[in-house]
C-alpha positions in Angstrom: 39.5 107.1 76.3 37.4 108.6 73.5 37.5 112.4 72.2 34.6 113.6 74.4 36.0 112.1 77.7 39.4 114.2 76.7 37.1 117.1 75.9 35.3 116.7 79.2 38.6 116.7 81.0 40.3 119.7 79.5 37.1 121.8 79.6 36.9 120.8 83.4 40.5 121.7 83.8 40.1 125.1 82.1 37.2 126.0 84.2 38.7 125.2 87.5 41.6 127.3 86.2 39.2 129.9 85.6 37.6 129.8 88.5 40.7 129.7 90.9 42.1 132.9 88.9 38.7 134.9 89.3 38.8 134.1 92.8 42.3 134.9 93.5 42.0 137.9 91.2 38.6 138.8 93.3 40.2 138.3 96.7 43.3 140.4 96.0 41.2 143.4 94.7 39.6 143.7 97.9 42.2 143.6 100.0 43.4 147.2 100.8 46.0 148.7 98.8 49.6 149.0 100.0 52.5 150.5 98.5 56.0 148.9 99.1 56.3 150.2 102.7 53.2 148.9 103.8 51.0 152.0 103.7 47.2 152.0 103.2 45.2 154.7 102.7 41.9 153.2 104.4 42.5 154.8 107.9 42.7 158.5 106.4 39.7 157.8 104.0 37.8 156.7 107.3 39.0 159.8 109.0 38.0 161.9 106.3 34.1 160.8 106.3 34.3 161.3 110.4 35.4 165.0 109.6 32.8 165.3 106.8 30.3 163.9 109.2 31.6 166.2 112.3 31.2 169.1 109.5 27.7 168.6 108.7 26.6 168.2 112.0 28.6 171.7 112.7 27.0 173.6 109.4 23.2 172.1 110.1 21.2 175.2 111.1 20.0 174.5 114.4 23.6 173.3 115.7 24.8 176.4 113.9 22.3 178.8 115.6 23.0 177.3 119.1 26.6 177.5 118.7 27.0 180.9 117.4 24.2 182.7 119.1 25.0 186.3 120.7 22.4 188.3 122.5 21.9 192.3 121.1 23.1 191.5 117.5 21.0 192.3 114.8 19.5 190.2 112.2 22.0 191.5 109.3 25.1 191.1 112.0 23.6 187.4 112.9 23.1 186.9 109.0 27.0 187.4 108.5 28.0 185.5 111.6 26.2 182.4 110.4 27.5 182.8 107.0 31.1 183.3 108.3 31.2 180.3 110.5 29.9 178.0 107.9 32.6 179.2 105.1 35.3 178.9 107.5 34.0 175.3 108.7 33.7 174.3 105.2 37.4 175.7 104.6 38.6 174.1 107.4 37.9 170.8 106.1 38.3 171.2 102.3 41.1 169.2 102.0 39.3 166.5 103.1 37.8 165.9 99.6 41.2 164.1 98.5 40.0 161.3 100.2 36.2 161.1 99.9 33.8 160.0 96.8 33.4 162.8 94.4 29.4 162.0 95.6 30.3 162.6 99.1 32.1 165.8 98.7 29.5 167.0 96.6 26.9 166.5 98.9 29.0 168.3 101.5 28.7 171.4 99.2 25.5 171.5 98.4 24.6 171.2 102.0 27.1 174.2 102.7 25.3 176.0 99.5 21.8 175.1 100.6 22.2 176.4 104.4 23.7 179.6 103.3 20.7 180.0 100.4 18.5 179.6 103.6 20.0 181.9 105.9 20.2 184.6 103.0 16.4 183.9 101.9 15.1 184.3 105.5 17.4 187.1 106.6 15.9 189.2 103.6 12.5 188.6 104.4 12.6 190.1 108.1 12.8 194.2 108.4 15.8 196.3 108.1 15.5 196.7 112.0 15.1 193.1 112.8 16.9 191.3 115.8 19.5 188.7 115.5 17.2 186.5 117.6 14.3 187.1 115.2 16.4 185.8 112.3 17.3 182.6 114.4 13.8 181.8 115.5 12.7 182.1 111.5 15.6 179.7 110.7 14.5 177.4 113.3 10.7 177.5 112.3 12.0 177.1 108.6 13.8 173.9 109.6 11.2 172.6 111.4 8.6 173.1 108.8 10.7 171.1 105.9 8.2 168.2 104.5 11.0 166.8 102.3 13.5 166.2 105.5 16.2 168.0 106.5 19.3 167.8 103.8 22.0 167.6 106.2 20.1 164.0 108.0 20.4 163.0 104.3 23.7 163.9 103.6 24.7 162.4 107.3 23.0 158.8 106.0 25.2 159.1 102.6 28.3 160.0 104.4 27.5 156.9 106.8 26.8 154.4 104.1 30.2 155.3 102.1 32.0 155.1 105.2 30.8 151.5 106.2 31.5 150.3 102.8 35.0 151.0 103.3 35.1 148.9 106.8 33.7 145.6 104.7 
């Protein structure tokens, strides 16, 4: 055997070892991480995404209005009821942020803040003697006329995308 043949064999063996190591390392990385007891956080992460999807649905303006709507309230009382409902839903699910990506949690925070801002802005445009039903009607009209798309739909798509990445 000449030097070129030996060099070719050594380089081929080195390449096979490198490919085997890469394959082994990549397949180990894709497995769910478990500690010594066999625990994996993936089910908790998926459950957190599920809860955040439910949160996004519950604080979407149409669902929120249909859930908390009460007759005979003033616009100001309805405004406070809507805002308090959003705050309670958000606070109830705040612990889920430890299981989801920072991007997903930031999307939820932005949805909460945007909905509260919309409620406050629409309520401030109503006369002081306005009724709760008028506030609800104005909020629903505002949501229906948004041209860029409803933020809660975008947030839901992002949460679904991230949850599906976990399931692969």
